[in-house]
ROBA-259388 format. One record per residue (C-alpha): x, y, z; residue in one letter; residue number from 1. Coordinates in pm, 1 decimal. Example, Ala and Ser with C-alpha at 12.3 -4.5 7.8 and 13.67 -1.06 7.14 Angstrom:
BEGIN
          x          y          z   code   pos
     1230.0     -450.0      780.0      A     1
     1367.0     -106.0      714.0      S     2
END
This chain:
BEGIN
          x          y          z   code   pos
     2973.4      559.1    -1809.2      M     1
     3283.4      419.9    -1640.1      N     2
     3429.3      615.4    -1347.8      F     3
     3782.6      549.1    -1224.1      E     4
     3981.0      701.6     -938.0      L     5
     4359.4      724.3     -964.0      K     6
     4628.0      861.2     -730.0      P     7
     4783.3     1113.5     -969.0      L     8
     4953.0     1447.0     -922.0      S     9
     4847.5     1733.2    -1146.3      L    10
     5139.0     1683.8    -1384.3      V    11
     5066.9     1310.1    -1400.1      E    12
     4702.8     1382.6    -1479.8      A    13
     4817.2     1615.5    -1759.1      A    14
     5011.8     1327.3    -1912.1      S    15
     4693.9     1116.4    -1946.8      E    16
     4572.3     1097.7    -2304.4      K    17
     4211.7     1219.7    -2319.1      C    18
     3972.1     1444.8    -2505.6      D    19
     3931.3     1693.6    -2220.5      V    20
     4127.3     1762.4    -1904.1      L    21
     3945.1     1962.8    -1636.8      L    22
     4173.2     2111.5    -1371.1      V    23
     3980.2     2215.7    -1059.4      L    24
     4141.2     2511.4     -885.0      L    25
     4053.5     2642.1     -541.3      T    26
     4137.8     2980.3     -391.9      D    27
     4412.9     2809.5     -191.2      S    28
     4583.4     2639.7     -484.8      Y    29
     4950.9     2568.2     -417.4      K    30
     5160.0     2450.5     -714.0      P    31
     5395.4     2156.8     -705.7      A    32
     5747.1     2192.6     -846.3      K    33
     5671.8     2087.0    -1202.0      D    34
     5626.9     2286.7    -1519.2      G    35
     5253.7     2230.6    -1565.6      F    36
     5169.6     2323.0    -1205.1      S    37
     5389.1     2631.4    -1232.4      A    38
     5211.7     2730.5    -1553.5      F    39
     4874.2     2700.9    -1375.1      V    40
     5004.8     2914.9    -1087.4      A    41
     5124.8     3187.0    -1328.2      R    42
     4787.4     3182.2    -1502.8      T    43
     4606.8     3231.1    -1172.9      I    44
     4841.6     3513.9    -1082.5      K    45
     4778.5     3690.5    -1415.0      D    46
     4400.2     3651.5    -1381.8      G    47
     4306.4     3710.5    -1021.3      D    48
     3947.6     3584.6    -1058.4      T    49
     4032.2     3250.2    -1223.1      L    50
     3964.9     3048.5     -906.4      T    51
     3617.8     3199.1     -861.5      K    52
     3353.5     2926.6     -881.9      A    53
     3243.0     2879.0    -1243.0      G    54
     3528.2     3082.6    -1393.3      K    55
     3684.9     2902.0    -1691.5      L    56
     4000.9     2928.2    -1899.4      L    57
     3984.7     2693.7    -2202.8      P    58
     4311.2     2591.0    -2372.7      L    59
     4356.1     2393.9    -2693.7      Y    60
     4632.7     2135.3    -2737.9      K    61
     4852.0     2276.3    -2465.0      H    62
     5215.0     2169.9    -2504.7      S    63
     5238.3     2036.7    -2148.3      M    64
     4924.7     1817.2    -2163.6      A    65
     4820.6     1510.8    -2361.7      Q    66
     4458.3     1625.0    -2367.0      A    67
     4308.6     1772.1    -2682.6      T    68
     4148.4     2041.7    -2471.0      R    69
     4238.0     2167.2    -2125.3      V    70
     4002.6     2373.2    -1913.6      V    71
     4119.1     2544.8    -1596.4      L    72
     3811.4     2551.4    -1371.9      V    73
     3760.8     2778.2    -1072.5      G    74
     3590.1     2608.5     -777.6      V    75
     3624.4     2884.8     -517.1      G    76
     3659.7     2748.5     -165.8      D    77
     3630.1     2387.9     -287.1      G    78
     3291.9     2333.0     -118.5      S    79
     3054.3     2083.4     -283.7      P    80
     2833.0     2366.5     -406.2      K    81
     3121.2     2549.4     -573.2      Q    82
     3273.6     2231.5     -716.4      V    83
     2936.3     2152.5     -870.6      R    84
     2908.7     2503.7    -1012.8      S    85
     3253.9     2481.9    -1168.4      G    86
     3220.7     2134.1    -1315.0      V    87
     2877.9     2202.7    -1466.4      L    88
     3003.1     2524.2    -1625.3      A    89
     3311.3     2351.0    -1764.3      A    90
     3124.2     2058.7    -1914.5      L    91
     2866.8     2290.7    -2070.6      A    92
     3156.6     2463.9    -2247.6      S    93
     3307.9     2145.0    -2392.5      V    94
     3001.0     1943.7    -2494.8      K    95
     3095.0     1757.5    -2808.0      S    96
     3034.8     1429.6    -2987.2      D    97
     3410.2     1377.8    -2961.6      K    98
     3421.8     1389.2    -2582.8      L    99
     3471.5     1020.7    -2506.9      K   100
     3735.9     1028.9    -2234.6      R   101
     3745.7     1292.3    -1962.5      L   102
     4010.7     1346.2    -1697.2      V   103
     3902.7     1552.7    -1397.9      L   104
     4199.8     1656.0    -1185.1      A   105
     4200.9     1831.8     -849.2      F   106
     4473.2     2096.1     -829.8      G   107
     4524.0     2015.4     -462.6      N   108
     4408.4     1735.1     -232.6      A   109
     4036.5     1664.1     -258.4      S   110
     3784.4     1610.6       18.5      T   111
     3519.6     1341.7       45.7      A   112
     3250.4     1601.2      -15.5      A   113
     3421.6     1755.7     -318.0      S   114
     3476.6     1412.9     -476.0      I   115
     3107.1     1332.1     -442.1      K   116
     3010.3     1668.0     -589.6      A   117
     3247.0     1627.1     -884.8      A   118
     3123.4     1278.3     -974.4      V   119
     2757.8     1377.4     -940.4      A   120
     2809.1     1687.7    -1153.3      S   121
     2981.2     1498.6    -1436.1      V   122
     2696.0     1247.1    -1443.8      A   123
     2431.6     1520.1    -1432.4      D   124
     2589.4     1724.6    -1710.0      A   125
     2629.9     1426.5    -1941.6      S   126
     2291.0     1260.5    -1888.4      Y   127
     2063.9     1222.8    -2189.4      S   128
     1725.3     1052.6    -2239.0      F   129
     1688.1      841.4    -2553.4      N   130
     1424.7      577.5    -2482.2      T   131
     1152.7      729.8    -2700.2      T   132
     1373.7      871.5    -2977.8      K   133
     1390.8      703.2    -3317.6      S   134
     1757.6      796.8    -3350.7      K   135
     1944.6      722.7    -3032.0      K   136
     2172.1     1011.3    -2937.4      E   137
     2384.6      814.5    -2695.4      D   138
     2610.0     1005.1    -2462.3      N   139
     2958.4      983.8    -2620.2      P   140
     3132.7     1018.3    -2283.0      L   141
     3232.9      668.6    -2181.3      R   142
     3529.8      701.4    -1945.9      D   143
     3587.2      947.7    -1662.9      V   144
     3914.9      941.1    -1474.3      L   145
     3916.2     1133.3    -1146.3      V   146
     4275.8     1221.8    -1055.3      A   147
     4359.9     1313.0     -697.0      V   148
     4675.9     1310.2     -489.6      S   149
     4498.4     1152.9     -189.8      N   150
     4304.7      871.8     -358.5      A   151
     4323.0      632.6      -61.6      T   152
     4157.5      885.0      169.3      E   153
     3861.4      946.5      -60.5      V   154
     3819.7      600.1     -216.1      Q   155
     3511.5      511.1      -11.6      A   156
     3343.5      843.4      -87.6      S   157
     3421.2      801.5     -456.5      F   158
     3263.5      455.0     -465.1      E   159
     2956.4      583.2     -281.8      R   160
     2922.7      868.8     -529.4      A   161
     2942.1      634.2     -827.7      V   162
     2678.6      407.9     -670.3      G   163
     2447.4      703.4     -613.0      I   164
     2493.4      815.7     -973.5      V   165
     2370.8      474.8    -1092.2      E   166
     2058.6      514.4     -880.6      G   167
     1998.4      873.3     -987.9      V   168
     2028.1      779.7    -1356.0      N   169
     1778.0      495.4    -1316.7      L   170
     1540.2      732.8    -1139.6      T   171
     1571.9      985.8    -1421.3      K   172
     1514.1      716.4    -1681.2      E   173
     1182.7      599.7    -1535.1      W   174
     1062.4      944.3    -1433.7      A   175
     1131.0     1084.6    -1781.2      N   176
      943.7      809.4    -1961.3      R   177
      600.5      911.7    -2091.4      P   178
      307.8      736.3    -1927.8      A   179
      263.6      485.4    -2210.1      N   180
      625.0      374.1    -2157.5      Y   181
      591.9      363.3    -1776.9      A   182
      265.1      197.6    -1684.8      T   183
      224.4       38.2    -1341.4      P   184
      294.9     -299.8    -1502.5      T   185
      616.8     -174.8    -1664.5      L   186
      722.7      -10.8    -1339.0      L   187
      676.0     -346.5    -1165.4      A   188
      890.2     -516.6    -1429.5      K   189
     1164.1     -259.2    -1369.8      A   190
     1157.5     -345.6     -999.3      A   191
     1170.3     -716.8    -1077.8      Q   192
     1469.4     -658.9    -1306.0      A   193
     1662.4     -497.9    -1019.4      I   194
     1586.2     -797.2     -797.0      A   195
     1679.1    -1049.5    -1065.0      T   196
     2027.8     -904.2    -1091.0      K   197
     2101.2     -904.2     -716.3      N   198
     2071.8    -1193.1     -471.9      S   199
     2019.1     -958.2     -177.0      K   200
     1702.3     -810.0     -330.2      I   201
     1361.2     -972.2     -364.9      T   202
     1055.0     -832.2     -537.7      C   203
      687.9     -918.5     -492.4      Q   204
      421.4     -765.5     -715.9      V   205
       58.0     -760.1     -604.0      L   206
     -226.8     -703.0     -847.4      G   207
     -588.6     -589.3     -805.8      P   208
     -710.8     -915.1     -644.4      K   209
     -435.2     -921.3     -382.0      E   210
     -478.0     -552.2     -306.5      V   211
     -853.6     -598.6     -266.9      A   212
     -793.3     -887.0      -27.4      K   213
     -572.6     -657.3      182.6      L   214
     -855.8     -405.0      201.2      G   215
     -670.4     -118.0       33.9      M   216
     -987.8       71.3      -50.4      G   217
     -824.6      411.4      -86.7      A   218
     -563.8      282.4     -333.7      F   219
     -827.5       93.3     -533.2      M   220
    -1049.8      401.6     -550.0      A   221
     -782.6      595.2     -737.8      V   222
     -706.2      305.8     -973.6      A   223
    -1067.1      233.1    -1072.4      Q   224
    -1078.9      520.6    -1321.2      G   225
     -815.9      360.7    -1547.4      S   226
     -806.7       51.2    -1768.8      D   227
     -444.3       -4.0    -1663.2      E   228
     -439.0     -245.1    -1366.5      P   229
     -279.9     -123.9    -1045.4      L   230
       38.5     -275.6     -910.1      R   231
      162.8     -281.7     -550.5      F   232
      538.9     -339.9     -558.7      I   233
      726.5     -472.1     -255.9      V   234
     1107.0     -463.3     -275.7      L   235
     1326.0     -597.6        3.4      Q   236
     1701.5     -550.4       35.8      Y   237
     1855.8     -784.2      295.0      S   238
     2211.8     -679.6      368.0      G   239
     2205.5     -744.9      742.3      A   240
     2076.8    -1007.7      982.0      A   241
     1702.2    -1068.2      987.3      K   242
     1697.9     -943.2     1346.7      S   243
     1788.9     -593.6     1226.5      Q   244
     1467.5     -402.1     1166.1      T   245
     1439.9     -240.6      822.6      P   246
     1388.0      113.2      709.6      T   247
     1084.6      133.7      480.2      V   248
     1069.1      368.8      183.2      L   249
      725.1      436.2       33.5      V   250
      721.2      593.8     -312.8      G   251
      413.3      745.9     -474.0      K   252
      371.0      574.7     -810.4      G   253
       99.2      761.1    -1000.4      I   254
      226.7      696.7    -1352.3      T   255
       -6.6      960.6    -1491.6      F   256
     -226.5     1206.9    -1305.9      D   257
     -508.5     1372.4    -1498.3      S   258
     -668.2     1483.0    -1171.8      G   259
     -962.0     1247.6    -1229.2      G   260
    -1307.5     1407.5    -1214.9      I   261
    -1137.3     1710.9    -1054.9      S   262
     -946.1     1738.5    -1380.0      I   263
     -629.8     1946.1    -1413.4      K   264
     -589.2     2233.6    -1662.6      P   265
     -458.4     2122.1    -2002.6      A   266
     -148.5     2344.4    -1990.2      A   267
      155.3     2145.5    -1878.9      E   268
      -53.9     1839.2    -1800.1      M   269
      210.2     1639.7    -1989.3      D   270
      432.8     1694.1    -1685.7      E   271
      201.1     1474.6    -1482.5      M   272
      399.2     1176.5    -1610.0      K   273
      639.4     1288.8    -1334.8      F   274
      385.1     1207.1    -1064.3      D   275
      565.4      877.0    -1007.4      M   276
      900.3     1037.5     -920.5      C   277
      865.4      911.2     -563.7      G   278
      837.1      556.4     -696.3      A   279
     1125.5      614.3     -937.5      A   280
     1343.3      736.0     -651.3      S   281
     1274.2      414.7     -458.0      V   282
     1384.0      215.0     -763.5      L   283
     1695.5      433.2     -781.0      G   284
     1779.6      373.9     -415.8      V   285
     1754.0       -1.9     -465.4      F   286
     1979.3       19.8     -770.4      R   287
     2237.1      195.7     -553.1      T   288
     2196.5      -60.3     -274.3      L   289
     2261.5     -336.6     -527.6      A   290
     2591.9     -169.5     -616.1      T   291
     2714.1      -67.0     -270.9      L   292
     2582.5     -372.1      -80.1      K   293
     2566.9     -204.3      263.1      P   294
     2497.6     -408.5      577.9      A   295
     2144.3     -277.6      631.5      I   296
     1788.9     -391.3      562.7      N   297
     1557.5     -179.1      351.0      V   298
     1202.9     -228.7      223.6      V   299
     1060.0      -36.7      -71.7      G   300
      683.6       -5.5     -118.7      L   301
      540.9      136.9     -440.7      I   302
      163.5      173.2     -482.2      P   303
      128.7      238.6     -854.8      S   304
     -167.8      322.5    -1073.9      C   305
     -302.0      589.0    -1309.6      E   306
     -543.2      863.1    -1202.6      N   307
     -780.6      890.7    -1496.8      L   308
    -1153.5      933.5    -1545.1      L   309
    -1400.3      689.7    -1692.7      N   310
    -1749.6      573.3    -1600.3      G   311
    -1614.2      393.0    -1294.7      R   312
    -1393.1      676.9    -1169.9      A   313
    -1423.7      782.6     -808.3      V   314
    -1634.3     1099.5     -764.1      K   315
    -1603.4     1399.2     -531.3      P   316
    -1808.3     1316.5     -223.6      G   317
    -1748.9      940.3     -241.8      D   318
    -1646.4      772.5       83.1      V   319
    -1395.6      485.1       79.6      V   320
    -1246.1      265.2      350.0      T   321
     -869.6      247.4      381.6      S   322
     -665.4      -57.6      482.3      M   323
     -639.2       91.5      831.4      S   324
    -1019.0       85.1      863.0      G   325
    -1046.5      463.6      859.5      Q   326
    -1307.9      602.1      621.4      T   327
    -1216.5      885.4      385.1      I   328
    -1440.5     1137.0      210.4      E   329
    -1285.5     1218.8     -125.7      I   330
    -1359.2     1587.0     -173.4      L   331
    -1105.3     1628.4     -453.7      N   332
    -1000.0     1344.0     -683.6      T   333
     -681.2     1533.6     -770.2      D   334
     -559.4     1472.8     -413.5      A   335
     -501.9     1110.4     -506.4      E   336
     -141.4     1066.2     -397.7      G   337
     -229.2     1068.4      -31.0      R   338
     -497.0      805.6      -97.6      L   339
     -254.6      551.6     -243.4      V   340
       11.4      637.4       14.3      L   341
     -210.5      593.2      320.1      C   342
     -274.3      227.9      238.9      D   343
       94.5      167.2      173.3      A   344
      180.1      332.8      505.9      L   345
      -57.4       92.5      681.9      T   346
       97.4     -203.1      496.9      Y   347
      440.2      -88.3      621.9      A   348
      342.0     -178.1      979.5      E   349
      398.5     -549.0      912.9      R   350
      773.3     -494.3      882.4      F   351
      798.1     -346.7     1234.4      K   352
     1020.8      -76.6     1082.3      P   353
     1285.0      131.9     1254.6      R   354
     1155.8      421.5     1041.3      A   355
      926.5      483.2      744.2      V   356
      990.4      758.3      488.9      I   357
      737.9      832.2      217.5      D   358
      848.2     1020.3      -92.5      I   359
      590.1     1191.2     -310.7      A   360
      527.5     1466.2     -562.2      T   361
      235.6     1548.7     -339.4      L   362
      137.0     1916.6     -348.9      T   363
      171.8     2227.6     -559.4      G   364
      156.2     2411.2     -227.7      A   365
      503.6     2279.8     -143.3      C   366
      636.1     2426.2     -468.7      V   367
      490.7     2762.7     -370.6      V   368
      645.2     2736.8      -24.5      A   369
      994.5     2612.4     -110.9      L   370
     1041.9     2639.3     -485.9      G   371
     1281.4     2400.3     -657.1      A   372
     1575.4     2422.4     -415.3      L   373
     1461.1     2220.8     -113.5      R   374
     1221.4     1931.6      -69.2      S   375
      962.5     1967.4      204.8      G   376
     1034.7     1751.6      510.7      L   377
      762.1     1667.7      759.0      F   378
      817.3     1453.9     1067.7      S   379
      711.4     1454.9     1432.6      P   380
     1027.7     1259.2     1516.8      D   381
     1321.9     1485.3     1605.3      E   382
     1595.2     1227.5     1554.4      A   383
     1460.6     1111.6     1218.4      L   384
     1404.6     1466.5     1091.6      A   385
     1753.7     1578.6     1195.3      N   386
     1913.6     1272.5     1034.9      A   387
     1738.8     1344.5      705.4      L   388
     1845.6     1708.5      712.7      I   389
     2208.3     1606.8      771.5      V   390
     2186.3     1350.3      490.5      A   391
     2045.8     1611.4      254.1      G   392
     2329.2     1850.1      335.2      D   393
     2582.7     1570.7      281.5      E   394
     2432.3     1481.5      -56.5      A   395
     2368.0     1842.5     -161.3      Q   396
     2009.1     1722.8     -197.7      D   397
     1855.5     1972.9       39.7      L   398
     1532.2     1959.6      236.9      C   399
     1359.1     2195.5      480.5      W   400
     1159.0     2090.1      781.8      R   401
      799.8     2209.4      783.2      M   402
      557.1     2232.2     1079.2      P   403
      305.3     1968.0     1181.5      L   404
       98.4     2155.0     1441.6      D   405
     -223.1     1970.9     1518.9      E   406
     -427.2     2278.1     1426.0      E   407
     -334.1     2222.6     1059.9      Y   408
     -553.8     1910.0     1063.5      A   409
     -871.6     2104.0     1145.5      E   410
     -963.6     2143.6      779.1      G   411
     -962.2     1765.9      729.5      L   412
    -1265.4     1718.9      952.7      K   413
    -1587.3     1611.1      783.4      T   414
    -1938.4     1507.1      885.7      S   415
    -1944.9     1211.4      646.9      F   416
    -1627.2     1011.2      722.1      A   417
    -1339.3      985.0      964.5      D   418
    -1133.6     1226.4      754.1      V   419
    -1151.9     1425.9      430.7      A   420
     -871.7     1394.7      177.2      N   421
     -822.7     1772.9      144.9      V   422
     -849.5     2082.5      359.7      A   423
     -844.0     2445.3      241.1      G   424
     -583.8     2606.6       14.8      R   425
     -384.3     2765.5      294.9      S   426
     -101.8     2546.4      418.7      G   427
     -191.5     2277.4      166.4      G   428
      139.1     2090.6      190.2      A   429
      104.1     2074.6      568.2      I   430
     -256.7     1956.1      575.5      S   431
     -159.5     1684.9      324.2      A   432
      116.3     1573.1      560.7      A   433
     -128.2     1582.9      852.5      K   434
     -356.4     1351.4      655.2      Y   435
      -70.8     1102.1      605.7      L   436
       30.9     1127.8      970.1      Q   437
     -300.6      966.7     1071.0      R   438
     -173.2      637.7      925.1      F   439
      172.4      635.1     1089.0      T   440
      109.4      597.8     1463.2      A   441
      302.0      270.4     1497.0      K   442
      650.4      379.2     1383.5      Y   443
      882.6      681.0     1341.4      P   444
      775.6      851.5     1018.0      W   445
      886.5     1122.9      779.9      A   446
      729.4     1258.2      462.6      H   447
      927.8     1416.5      178.4      L   448
      722.4     1634.0      -56.8      D   449
      934.4     1649.0     -372.9      I   450
      685.1     1825.6     -599.4      A   451
      924.4     2116.8     -647.1      G   452
     1250.8     1924.0     -666.2      T   453
     1182.2     1601.4     -858.3      A   454
     1175.0     1762.9    -1201.4      W   455
     1245.5     2082.8    -1391.5      K   456
      998.0     2253.4    -1621.2      S   457
     1057.2     2471.5    -1926.3      G   458
     1325.8     2428.9    -2190.8      A   459
     1529.8     2199.8    -1966.6      S   460
     1227.2     1988.5    -1871.6      K   461
     1321.2     1659.8    -1712.7      G   462
     1364.5     1458.8    -1396.5      A   463
     1638.7     1553.9    -1149.8      T   464
     1682.1     1217.9     -978.8      G   465
     1614.4     1369.7     -638.7      R   466
     1598.2     1269.0     -357.0      P   467
     1803.0      951.9     -422.9      V   468
     2119.9     1112.1     -286.3      G   469
     1949.5     1223.7       34.0      L   470
     1789.7      883.2       93.1      L   471
     2108.4      686.0       29.7      V   472
     2314.2      908.3      258.6      E   473
     2048.8      866.9      528.6      Y   474
     2036.8      489.2      492.4      L   475
     2414.1      449.0      499.2      L   476
     2450.5      673.5      803.7      A   477
     2154.1      528.5      993.5      S   478
     2260.1      270.7     1246.3      R   479
     2043.2      360.5     1545.9      V   480
     1665.1      348.6     1567.1      V   481
     1535.4      707.8     1593.0      P   482
     1424.5      781.7     1948.2      Q   483
     1228.9     1105.5     1905.0      G   484
      881.4     1147.8     2041.2      S   485
      575.7     1056.3     1840.8      K   486
END
């Protein structure tokens, strides 16, 4: 999909030949002195709720517009949330195989935030997954022209939004793939493809022998139940001087999670192909970095394997030794994400990072706590946590900070190892974060539990692409090493 930004007034946008013209109208709409703008103003006056977010007035072959269809779209106060609501409603009303060129026009001057919301919403509404279909139902929408009167002011925000969309779409693509189309080996090839196309990105892929040499016993324990070989993917984006310390992103890459010996219920187990959404989001971030080319350094670490059960599968009660040297009693083989992540978090130390953020579909407990609206954010570092919250607000990719009181780690104590991999049911998302925290003493760290936000269930089942927007906004805004207390 090709996005373009043009400095056009409303009447100039109406003169663009297209299949659909969306006119975004805020409560404070003020018409220019042309016929089309005056018509819009009269329409608003005759229908006093037209500017309410999500309110639509469809028109067909209007005499003052070159578009086949015109839709007047209410976006309320023009906030990102209301722009998103309006654009999604409008595009749902005009979905058609004939929609190849779309013009989206702001009735008045746009803001950086509203531009980002509009671009993201168009991409979200028009996304389709075709990889495993015999008949490809390609999205007919090819060209999107965003028309604003103040294009120069919002150009940078527009370009950032388009870059984020590319990353989000790549994340959706890999997260939506079934496990046989997204093995650890295929995930590694996807990472290598990103690096091949960009000189600022390198990719190293480690296999079972290299991982064993590193002493990643926790990671290997999860992988040993599958015939698919594990892969440890190391991506590096070098946009700044080598002296600038990198931010490290660690994405959980369980390409399928049966639960192992602690097997999951059969109902909805197909959704466990989404257990690599953390890894997919790291791939998406690097796709965006390749487009935007910011002057920063970023490392992406993806420990990837399947969690299955065979004669070699790890058993409840087994004790393994992590790369850090800490021993772990595996009380539940379905708490495997934290096992692969802990070794990756130890590996991250070698980069002397300014901050490390792990991203994982880690716990059902986080879904219970926060639902699908906000990702769970855990960090003992005030500056890092606050920066991520601000980035989430900016991207409309929201998170909520959760507690990390030391008392939550009590349930992880065991007589047979340094730590158990699970505690009790209560506060499960927090005790999981407390487990990970044990491996992060040497750098500022944050954990994003995206179990409730990375995908949608039900009739609209599919990956959301979150939290690519949050991560990119954080990376682009982050210029100072977080100084909070550990």
